[in-house]
C-alpha positions as CSV (number, residue, x, y, z in Angstrom):
1,M,0.0,0.0,0.0
2,Q,1.1,3.6,-0.6
3,E,1.4,4.4,3.1
4,D,4.0,1.5,3.5
5,K,6.3,3.0,0.9
6,I,9.5,4.7,1.8
7,K,9.2,8.3,0.5
8,I,12.4,9.4,-1.2
9,A,13.5,12.8,-2.3
10,Y,16.2,12.5,-5.0
11,L,18.6,15.4,-4.9
12,V,20.2,15.8,-8.3
13,T,23.1,18.0,-9.5
14,A,23.3,18.2,-13.3
15,Y,24.6,20.4,-16.1
16,H,24.4,18.4,-19.3
17,N,23.4,15.2,-21.1
18,Y,19.7,15.9,-20.5
19,D,18.5,12.8,-22.4
20,H,20.3,10.7,-19.9
21,L,18.9,12.8,-17.0
22,R,15.4,12.1,-18.3
23,K,16.0,8.4,-18.5
24,L,17.5,8.4,-15.0
25,I,14.4,10.2,-13.6
26,L,12.0,7.9,-15.4
27,A,13.9,4.8,-14.1
28,L,13.6,6.0,-10.5
29,N,10.1,7.6,-10.7
30,E,7.3,6.4,-8.5
31,S,4.3,8.0,-7.0
32,F,6.0,8.4,-3.6
33,V,9.2,10.1,-4.8
34,S,10.2,13.6,-5.9
35,F,13.2,15.0,-7.7
36,Y,14.9,18.2,-6.6
37,I,17.3,19.3,-9.3
38,H,20.1,21.9,-9.4
39,I,21.2,22.8,-13.0
40,D,24.5,24.6,-13.2
41,K,23.8,28.2,-14.2
42,K,26.5,28.0,-16.9
43,S,24.3,25.4,-18.7
44,P,21.0,25.8,-20.5
45,M,17.9,24.5,-18.7
46,P,16.6,21.1,-19.9
47,T,13.5,21.3,-22.1
48,N,12.6,17.6,-22.1
49,L,11.3,17.2,-18.5
50,G,8.1,19.3,-18.6
51,D,5.8,16.3,-18.6
52,I,7.2,14.9,-15.3
53,K,5.2,16.6,-12.6
54,N,7.2,15.6,-9.5
55,I,10.3,17.7,-10.4
56,I,11.3,20.8,-8.5
57,F,14.1,22.9,-10.0
58,I,15.8,24.9,-7.3
59,K,17.4,28.4,-7.7
60,R,20.6,28.1,-9.9
61,H,24.1,29.3,-9.4
62,V,27.4,28.7,-11.2
63,V,29.2,25.5,-10.2
64,W,32.9,24.8,-10.6
65,W,34.3,21.3,-10.4
66,G,35.9,20.7,-7.0
67,G,34.8,24.1,-5.7
68,W,32.6,25.2,-2.8
69,S,30.0,26.1,-5.3
70,H,29.2,22.3,-5.8
71,Q,28.9,21.8,-2.0
72,K,26.6,24.9,-1.9
73,A,24.4,23.4,-4.6
74,I,24.1,20.2,-2.5
75,L,23.3,22.2,0.7
76,N,20.6,24.2,-1.2
77,L,19.1,21.0,-2.5
78,M,19.0,19.7,1.1
79,F,17.5,22.9,2.4
80,E,14.6,22.9,-0.2
81,A,13.9,19.2,0.0
82,V,13.8,18.8,3.7
83,K,10.7,21.0,3.7
84,G,8.9,18.1,2.1
85,D,7.5,15.0,3.8
86,F,10.2,12.4,2.9
87,D,11.8,9.6,4.8
88,Y,15.1,9.6,2.9
89,Y,17.1,11.9,0.8
90,A,19.3,10.5,-2.0
91,L,22.1,12.7,-3.4
92,I,23.0,11.6,-6.9
93,S,24.4,13.2,-10.1
94,G,22.7,13.5,-13.4
95,C,25.3,11.0,-14.7
96,D,24.1,8.2,-12.4
97,Y,21.8,5.3,-13.1
98,P,20.3,2.5,-10.9
99,I,21.6,-1.0,-11.5
100,K,19.0,-2.8,-9.4
101,N,15.2,-2.8,-9.2
102,N,13.7,0.1,-7.3
103,N,12.3,-2.4,-4.8
104,Y,15.8,-3.2,-3.7
105,L,16.4,0.3,-2.6
106,S,13.1,0.4,-0.7
107,S,13.8,-2.9,1.0
108,I,17.1,-1.7,2.5
109,L,15.8,1.7,3.5
110,K,13.0,0.0,5.5
111,D,15.7,-1.4,7.8
112,G,16.9,2.1,8.6
113,G,20.4,3.6,8.8
114,E,22.5,6.2,7.2
115,F,23.9,5.2,3.8
116,I,27.1,7.3,3.7
117,S,30.7,6.0,3.7
118,I,33.0,7.8,6.1
119,K,36.5,7.1,7.4
120,E,38.4,9.0,10.0
121,G,41.6,10.9,9.2
122,F,43.2,12.2,6.1
123,P,43.6,9.6,3.4
124,S,46.8,11.3,2.2
125,E,48.9,14.4,2.7
126,M,47.6,15.6,-0.7
127,K,44.0,15.4,0.5
128,K,44.9,17.1,3.8
129,G,46.0,20.0,1.6
130,W,42.4,20.1,0.2
131,I,41.3,21.9,3.4
132,T,44.6,23.4,4.7
133,N,45.4,25.1,1.4
134,F,43.6,28.0,-0.3
135,Y,41.6,27.4,-3.5
136,F,39.7,29.8,-5.7
137,D,36.2,28.7,-6.8
138,M,36.0,30.5,-10.2
139,F,37.4,28.3,-13.0
140,Y,37.6,24.7,-14.3
141,R,40.7,23.1,-12.9
142,R,40.8,20.2,-15.4
143,K,40.8,22.5,-18.4
144,P,43.7,21.6,-20.8
145,N,45.8,24.4,-22.2
146,K,44.8,26.8,-19.4
147,P,44.7,30.5,-20.3
148,I,47.2,32.8,-18.7
149,W,44.7,34.2,-16.2
150,I,44.0,30.7,-14.7
151,K,47.7,30.0,-14.5
152,I,48.2,33.3,-12.6
153,L,45.4,32.4,-10.1
154,L,46.9,28.9,-9.6
155,R,50.2,30.5,-8.7
156,L,48.4,33.0,-6.4
157,E,46.7,30.1,-4.6
158,K,50.1,28.5,-3.8
159,K,51.4,31.8,-2.4
160,I,48.4,32.3,-0.2
161,S,48.6,28.7,1.0
162,L,52.3,29.0,1.8
163,Y,52.0,32.2,3.8
164,F,48.5,31.9,5.2
165,P,47.8,28.2,5.7
166,K,44.5,27.3,7.5
167,K,45.6,25.8,10.8
168,K,42.6,26.2,13.1
169,F,40.2,23.4,12.3
170,P,36.7,24.0,13.6
171,F,36.2,20.3,14.2
172,K,37.7,17.7,16.6
173,K,38.3,15.0,14.1
174,V,38.2,15.0,10.3
175,F,36.3,12.4,8.2
176,F,36.4,11.7,4.5
177,G,33.9,10.0,2.3
178,P,32.4,9.9,-1.3
179,T,30.2,12.8,-2.3
180,W,27.1,10.6,-2.8
181,W,24.8,9.4,0.0
182,V,21.3,8.4,1.1
183,L,20.4,10.0,4.5
184,S,17.4,10.0,6.7
185,K,15.3,13.1,7.2
186,S,16.6,13.5,10.8
187,T,20.2,13.4,9.6
188,V,19.7,15.9,6.8
189,Q,18.0,18.2,9.2
190,Y,20.8,17.8,11.7
191,V,23.4,18.8,9.1
192,L,21.5,21.9,8.1
193,D,20.8,22.9,11.7
194,F,24.5,22.3,12.6
195,L,25.7,24.6,9.8
196,K,23.2,27.3,10.7
197,S,24.4,27.2,14.3
198,N,28.1,27.0,13.4
199,P,28.7,29.5,10.5
200,K,32.5,29.2,11.0
201,W,32.3,25.8,9.4
202,E,31.1,27.2,6.1
203,S,33.7,30.0,6.3
204,F,36.4,27.5,6.8
205,F,35.4,25.3,3.9
206,K,34.6,28.0,1.4
207,N,38.1,28.1,-0.1
208,S,38.8,24.4,0.2
209,F,38.9,21.8,-2.5
210,C,36.3,19.0,-2.9
211,S,34.6,20.0,0.3
212,E,31.7,17.7,-0.5
213,E,34.0,14.7,0.4
214,I,34.8,16.2,3.8
215,L,32.2,18.6,5.2
216,I,29.2,16.3,5.7
217,P,31.3,13.2,6.6
218,T,33.0,15.3,9.2
219,I,29.8,16.7,10.7
220,I,28.3,13.2,10.9
221,G,31.6,11.7,12.2
222,N,31.8,14.2,15.0
223,S,28.1,13.7,16.0
224,S,26.2,11.0,17.9
225,I,24.6,9.7,14.7
226,T,25.0,5.9,14.5
227,N,24.0,3.1,12.3
228,I,26.2,4.2,9.4
229,K,26.0,1.6,6.7
230,G,28.1,2.8,3.8
231,N,26.9,4.5,0.6
232,L,25.1,3.0,-2.3
233,T,27.0,4.1,-5.4
234,Y,29.4,2.2,-7.5
235,V,32.3,4.3,-8.9
236,D,35.3,3.0,-10.8
237,W,38.5,5.0,-10.0
238,S,40.9,2.8,-11.9
239,V,41.6,5.4,-14.5
240,H,43.3,8.8,-14.2
241,P,41.8,11.3,-14.1
242,G,38.8,9.4,-12.8
243,P,36.2,8.3,-12.5
244,S,35.8,5.9,-15.4
245,F,32.7,6.0,-17.6
246,I,30.7,2.8,-17.2
247,V,31.4,0.5,-20.2
248,K,30.4,-3.1,-21.2
249,E,33.2,-4.6,-19.2
250,H,31.5,-3.3,-16.0
251,L,28.4,-5.5,-16.8
252,T,30.1,-8.6,-15.4
253,I,30.5,-6.8,-12.1
254,F,26.8,-5.8,-12.1
255,E,25.8,-9.4,-12.6
256,N,26.7,-10.1,-9.0
257,D,24.1,-9.9,-6.3
258,F,26.5,-7.8,-4.2
259,V,28.1,-4.9,-6.2
260,K,30.6,-3.2,-4.0
261,N,30.6,0.5,-3.6
262,E,34.0,2.3,-3.9
263,Y,34.7,1.9,-0.2
264,D,33.7,-1.8,-0.2
265,D,31.4,-1.2,2.8
266,N,28.0,-1.7,1.2
267,C,26.2,-3.0,-1.9
268,A,25.6,-0.4,-4.6
269,F,22.2,0.5,-6.0
270,F,23.5,3.3,-8.3
271,A,26.4,3.4,-10.7
272,R,28.3,6.3,-12.2
273,K,29.1,7.7,-14.5
274,F,27.3,7.3,-17.8
275,N,27.4,9.5,-20.9
276,K,25.4,10.0,-24.2
277,E,27.0,6.9,-25.7
278,S,25.6,4.7,-22.9
279,K,22.2,4.0,-24.4
280,E,22.8,0.3,-25.3
281,L,24.4,-0.3,-21.8
282,L,21.4,1.3,-20.1
283,D,19.0,-0.8,-22.1
284,F,20.9,-3.9,-21.2
285,I,20.9,-2.9,-17.5
286,D,17.1,-2.3,-17.6
287,V,16.4,-5.7,-19.2
288,N,18.9,-7.8,-17.2
289,F,19.4,-6.2,-13.8
290,R,16.4,-4.1,-13.1
291,V,13.6,-6.6,-13.8
């Protein structure tokens, strides 16, 4: 019955490949779910989703890869979606796709828990620098053949980091984890309330790098929240720069009942990432893994 269903709000960050975004939404769509979507302001708005009534587009801003702007988009999605009557909130990208039947997700959510992978400490000195060093949030860092103005800003970052390193952490312990998660309403509300009561956290992370892999894991890791079960997204980081696009060789992995997430601490429901050449793969997944 409808009242027994787990109500899910999907929080989606997207900026391109809207044909895939539509297929993703249709694959996940049920009468008891809604989609809150942030579209990067640098990108045009999708025009192929008007017939799907349970989509809410939130206010847009420019997003730069690795910058605070992506974390801010996530927080804005959380802020808007938590106003609704949902049991769980699933953060995904517009390049994701489910690799199991929707009933699988509902069944594991009924058992409760917080589906986020977190580990204490800095994974490496390089990643420690993500929060101790200074980073601008105003250009695409992976851009090949960078123009001179970006090169100048990169040098300036290094100078600022050298002479004015961020030393006073606002937290007792640091925790890392993948960007993507599925969290209960109470935990989403806790994160938002915590940041509202502790504005110095946002100030600290604003000029960091990939804060979405640190901020929320660290808030949860320093809280009394328990029953952490690991996130639900498969990502292949075997290529550099990663992650890898999903290709036909990944299908043998998806055949298994237990598809490990990137931290090997839970079974994946989503996989990322797919592109506009993935149509045949997605059709195969629909027929063979999502029945």
